[in-house]
C-alpha positions as CSV (number, residue, x, y, z in Angstrom):
1,M,175.7,-156.4,38.9
2,N,174.5,-154.0,35.8
3,T,171.4,-152.3,37.0
4,I,170.5,-150.3,34.2
5,R,167.9,-152.3,32.1
6,I,168.3,-150.1,28.5
7,S,170.9,-150.2,25.8
8,K,172.8,-146.8,25.1
9,T,171.0,-146.6,21.9
10,L,167.5,-146.7,23.1
11,Q,168.1,-144.3,25.7
12,K,169.6,-141.7,23.5
13,T,166.7,-142.3,21.0
14,L,164.1,-142.2,23.9
15,N,165.9,-138.6,24.9
16,D,165.2,-137.7,21.1
17,Q,161.9,-138.3,21.5
18,I,161.5,-136.2,25.0
19,T,162.9,-133.6,23.1
20,L,160.6,-133.7,20.2
21,E,157.2,-134.5,22.2
22,A,158.9,-130.9,23.8
23,F,158.3,-129.6,20.5
24,S,155.7,-130.4,19.3
25,A,154.1,-128.8,22.7
26,Q,155.7,-125.9,21.7
27,I,154.6,-125.8,18.2
28,Y,151.0,-126.4,20.3
29,L,151.7,-123.2,22.0
30,M,152.4,-121.1,19.3
31,L,149.3,-122.2,17.3
32,A,147.1,-121.5,20.6
33,C,148.8,-117.6,20.7
34,W,148.1,-117.5,16.6
35,A,144.8,-118.5,17.3
36,D,144.1,-116.2,20.3
37,E,145.0,-113.6,18.1
38,N,142.7,-114.2,16.0
39,Q,139.8,-114.5,18.2
40,L,139.3,-118.0,17.7
41,D,139.1,-119.4,21.6
42,G,138.0,-122.7,21.0
43,V,140.5,-123.6,18.9
44,K,142.8,-122.0,21.4
45,D,141.8,-124.1,23.8
46,F,142.1,-126.9,21.6
47,M,145.7,-126.0,21.4
48,M,146.5,-125.3,25.0
49,K,144.9,-128.8,26.1
50,H,147.4,-130.4,23.3
51,S,150.3,-128.7,24.2
52,Q,149.6,-129.7,28.1
53,E,149.3,-133.4,26.1
54,E,152.3,-133.4,24.9
55,R,154.0,-132.3,27.9
56,V,152.2,-135.6,29.9
57,H,154.0,-137.7,26.8
58,M,157.4,-136.1,27.8
59,A,157.0,-137.0,31.5
60,K,156.0,-140.3,30.7
61,I,159.1,-141.2,28.7
62,I,161.1,-139.3,31.1
63,E,159.4,-142.0,33.8
64,Y,160.3,-144.9,32.1
65,V,164.1,-143.6,30.7
66,Q,164.4,-143.4,34.5
67,E,162.5,-146.8,35.9
68,R,165.0,-148.9,33.6
69,G,168.2,-146.8,35.0
70,G,168.9,-144.8,32.4
71,T,170.0,-141.1,32.6
72,V,167.4,-138.5,30.7
73,K,169.4,-135.9,28.8
74,I,167.4,-132.2,28.1
75,D,168.0,-131.1,24.7
76,A,167.2,-127.3,24.0
77,I,164.0,-127.1,21.8
78,A,163.6,-125.4,18.1
79,N,162.2,-122.7,17.5
80,P,158.7,-123.5,16.5
81,G,158.6,-121.8,13.3
82,P,156.6,-119.1,12.2
83,Q,152.9,-118.5,12.8
84,P,150.4,-119.9,10.4
85,K,148.4,-117.3,8.2
86,N,145.2,-118.8,8.1
87,I,143.1,-121.8,9.6
88,L,143.9,-124.5,7.2
89,E,147.9,-123.6,7.5
90,C,147.3,-124.4,11.3
91,F,145.8,-127.5,10.7
92,Q,148.0,-128.7,8.3
93,A,150.8,-127.9,11.2
94,V,149.0,-130.0,13.4
95,L,149.0,-132.9,10.8
96,K,152.3,-132.7,10.0
97,Q,153.7,-132.8,13.5
98,E,152.0,-135.6,14.5
99,I,153.0,-137.5,11.7
100,E,156.0,-136.7,12.6
101,N,156.0,-137.9,16.0
102,T,154.9,-140.9,14.2
103,E,157.4,-142.1,12.3
104,S,159.8,-141.0,14.9
105,I,157.8,-143.2,17.7
106,Y,157.8,-146.3,15.0
107,K,161.5,-146.4,14.6
108,I,161.7,-146.5,18.8
109,V,159.7,-149.3,18.4
110,K,161.4,-151.0,15.3
111,M,164.9,-150.4,17.5
112,S,163.2,-151.8,20.7
113,M,162.3,-155.1,18.6
114,D,165.4,-155.3,16.6
115,E,167.4,-155.3,20.0
116,E,165.0,-157.6,21.7
117,D,163.8,-155.2,24.9
118,W,160.4,-156.1,25.0
119,A,160.2,-153.8,28.2
120,T,160.7,-151.0,25.7
121,W,159.0,-152.2,22.9
122,N,155.4,-152.9,25.3
123,F,156.0,-149.7,27.1
124,L,155.4,-147.9,23.6
125,Q,152.6,-149.5,22.6
126,W,150.6,-146.8,24.5
127,L,152.3,-144.4,22.4
128,V,151.5,-146.1,19.1
129,A,147.8,-145.9,19.8
130,E,147.7,-142.6,21.0
131,Q,149.7,-141.7,17.3
132,R,146.8,-143.8,16.0
133,E,143.9,-141.7,17.5
134,E,146.2,-138.0,17.7
135,E,146.5,-138.4,13.7
136,K,142.5,-139.5,13.1
137,L,141.8,-136.6,15.4
138,A,144.6,-134.2,13.2
139,L,143.2,-135.7,9.5
140,D,139.2,-135.0,11.2
141,L,139.7,-131.5,11.9
142,L,141.6,-130.7,8.8
143,D,138.6,-132.5,6.9
144,K,136.3,-130.0,8.7
145,V,139.1,-127.0,7.9
146,K,138.3,-127.9,4.3
147,L,134.7,-128.6,4.1
148,A,134.5,-125.0,6.2
149,G,136.2,-123.4,3.1
150,G,139.9,-123.6,3.6
151,A,142.1,-120.8,3.7
152,N,139.2,-118.9,2.3
153,M,136.6,-119.4,4.6
154,S,133.9,-116.8,5.1
155,D,133.5,-115.3,8.9
156,A,130.6,-117.4,9.6
157,A,132.3,-120.6,8.7
158,K,135.2,-119.9,10.8
159,F,132.7,-118.9,14.1
160,D,130.7,-122.2,13.6
161,L,134.2,-124.2,12.9
162,N,135.6,-122.6,15.8
163,K,132.4,-123.4,18.3
164,T,133.1,-126.9,17.2
165,I,136.8,-127.2,16.9
166,G,136.4,-125.2,20.9
167,N,133.9,-128.8,21.8
168,T,136.3,-131.8,20.9
169,K,136.4,-134.1,23.6
170,Q,139.8,-133.8,24.9
171,E,141.3,-136.0,27.6
172,F,144.5,-136.7,29.2
173,P,145.3,-137.9,32.7
174,I,148.7,-137.1,34.5
175,A,151.6,-139.1,33.7
176,D,151.2,-141.2,36.5
177,Q,147.7,-142.3,35.7
178,I,148.8,-143.8,32.6
179,N,151.9,-145.0,33.5
180,P,151.1,-148.3,35.4
181,L,155.0,-149.0,36.2
182,A,155.1,-146.2,38.6
183,E,153.0,-147.6,40.7
């Protein structure tokens, strides 16, 4: 009896998403380090929390592939690229990465529909909702950065923005708490 309940193509694509989530975590870590070097502790804390959230997404996808009898393959991740030159570039990088993640997830959702793999389709719905929230947050913060003066904001505006971003509510549970299949 076949105990693998996921196709090779979906397994490969989900493994690619695991790598993309790890890459996203690295980008957030790089941005956190940049923020720390620029005395932006609120931005640093925000980026550190988001890096952890990306690792939670990665863990949840790993657990799903394993639960379906698949094999997880961990690939090397790319260099996150150069540090931003200013706070505007920092949040543009956040939005760019979240959009890339969303587009990748949509492709997996479509693939699961095409294969009529309803378990995978259902599993991915949490990630679709999560990405909608992530993109909205990234857009809202980018708007705040632009409103504060963008790349040329004053030190006073940067101080206030840093404080605002540091107070942005962020909650993320551990992978087992958001994966009902693990129970």
